[in-house]
C-alpha positions, 0 to 999 in steps of 0.5 A, spaced: 230 575 352 236 574 347 237 581 347 237 582 354 242 576 355 247 579 350 247 586 354 249 583 360 251 576 360 258 576 357 265 579 359 265 583 353 258 586 355 261 587 362 267 591 358 263 595 354 258 597 360 265 599 364 268 603 358 261 607 357 260 608 364 268 611 365 266 615 359 260 618 361 263 619 368 269 623 365 264 627 361 261 629 367 267 631 371 270 635 365 263 639 364 263 640 371 270 643 371 269 647 365 263 650 369 267 651 375 273 654 371 269 659 367 264 661 373 258 660 369 254 656 375 247 658 377 249 658 384 250 664 389 257 666 391 254 669 397 250 663 399 246 662 403 244 670 403 244 671 395 240 677 396 240 682 402 233 680 403 233 672 402 236 670 409 232 675 414 228 671 419 220 673 419 216 673 425 212 667 423 219 662 422 222 665 429 215 663 433 215 656 430 222 654 430 222 652 438 215 649 438 217 644 432 224 642 435 220 641 441 215 636 438 221 633 434 223 628 439 
């Protein structure tokens, strides 16, 4: 219990958590920028059609679309 109180009950602990959060968030921003600049992300450049056959509607999806939207109300 004393360790938990030491981690959250003082101004020094608040400042420590603040700086730790700031450093972690800056790390996330920097690594995201590196991925963006280098183009090494895993996403598709032509999303949502990543390949020629990835966005082709099928007979099943076309026939169930109107009924699912009608029953949603």
